[in-house]
N, C-alpha and C positions, 0 to 999 in steps of 0.2 A: 683813135684808140688811146686809152689812158692806161698808164702803168702806175701802180702805187706801191711804195715800199715803206714799211714801218720799222724804224730803228729805235730800239730801247737800250738805254745804258743802265746797267745794273751794278749794284755793290753787293758784296758778300760779307757776312759777319758770322763769327763763331766765338763762343766763349764758354768758360766754366763759371758757375755761379754757386753761391751759398746764401741761404736766407734763414735768418734767425726768427723763430716763431715762439711767442710767449702767450700763454692763455691762462685764465683764472676764472673762478666763478663756481656756481653750483650746477649740478646735473641730476636729472631724474631719467633713468633709462631702464627699459626692459630688454634683456639680452636673451637671444635664442641661439640655437645651434645653426651652423652654416646651412644645413639641408632643411632648416625650418620645420623640424618635426614637433616643435612645441617649446613651451616656456622653459628657460634654463635658469635665469637669475634676474633679480631686480636690484638695481643700485641707485642710491640717492645720497647726495652729500657734496662736500667741497672737493673740487677736482684735485687740488694739491694733496689733500689727505688721501683720496682714493689712489692717486699715482704713487705717493710715498709708500703706502701699504703694499701695493702691487710690486713695487721695486724691492721692498724688504723681503717679501715672500717669493720673489722671482716668478710671479704669475702674470707678468705684463705681456709676455709673448713677443717682446722686442729685443733687438740686439743690445748687448751691454753698452751702456753709456749713451744710448739714443735719447733718453729723456733725463732731465735733471729737475729736481724739485727744490725751489728756494723757499725754505720755511718762513723766513722773515717777511717776504712779500706775498706768500701764498700763491706763487705762480709756478707753472710747469713750462720748461724751456726745451726746445729741440731745434736742431739745425738741419735744414733740407739742402741737399746739394744736387747739382745736375749740370747738363750741358745743353747749349742751344746753338743752332746753326740755321741761318736763313739768308735768303736773297731778297733784295727789294729794288724796285726801279727808281732811278733818280731823275731821269729825263727821257722824253721820247720825241722823235721827229717823224713827220710824215713827208715823204718825198713823192711828188706827183709829176710824172712826165707825160707828154703828149706826142703822139706820132700821127702824121697825116695818113688817112686811109687812101688806098689807091682806088680810083674811080672804076666802077664796073660798067659805066655807060659807054656805049660804042655808037658812033653815028650810023652804022649799018644795022644796028639791032632795032627791033620794033618797040623797045621800051621808050616811054616818054621821059623827058629830062626831069620833071618834078615827081616822078614815081619813086616810091621807096625802094630800097635794095630788095633783091629777090627773097631773102630769108625773113623779111619783115612781114608780119601778118597783123593788120590793124584790128583793134578790138571791136570797132564799129565803123561804118561808112556813113558819112553825113549825106543826106539827100537834100538838104537845104541849099538853095542856090541864090541867096541874096548876095 
């Protein structure tokens, strides 16, 4: 009888992070309402110009200071922050142990020495006698 044990060594990691995102370019967008009942607005133009106008008129719908527009480079900047936590395996070992089975054969029983154990049921029986 075999016994097998799998041992995995893990490391844990957690951290806070922030990522600066900058984007620029042109956009063409059709904007609809959240419940999609129909056309709301069409926008086309430079992203920095659209964001600057939205920030000026306070129609961007974002928290104050979430987006910055750099007029010289025509880029929009925002910082995303978050937390991450995960575990990962760094090594694993498989331990296999073997124990001798006790014999179920007894000299007084009618079982033959080469006969399989009683719970064994062969899938097929060979009738070939060479």
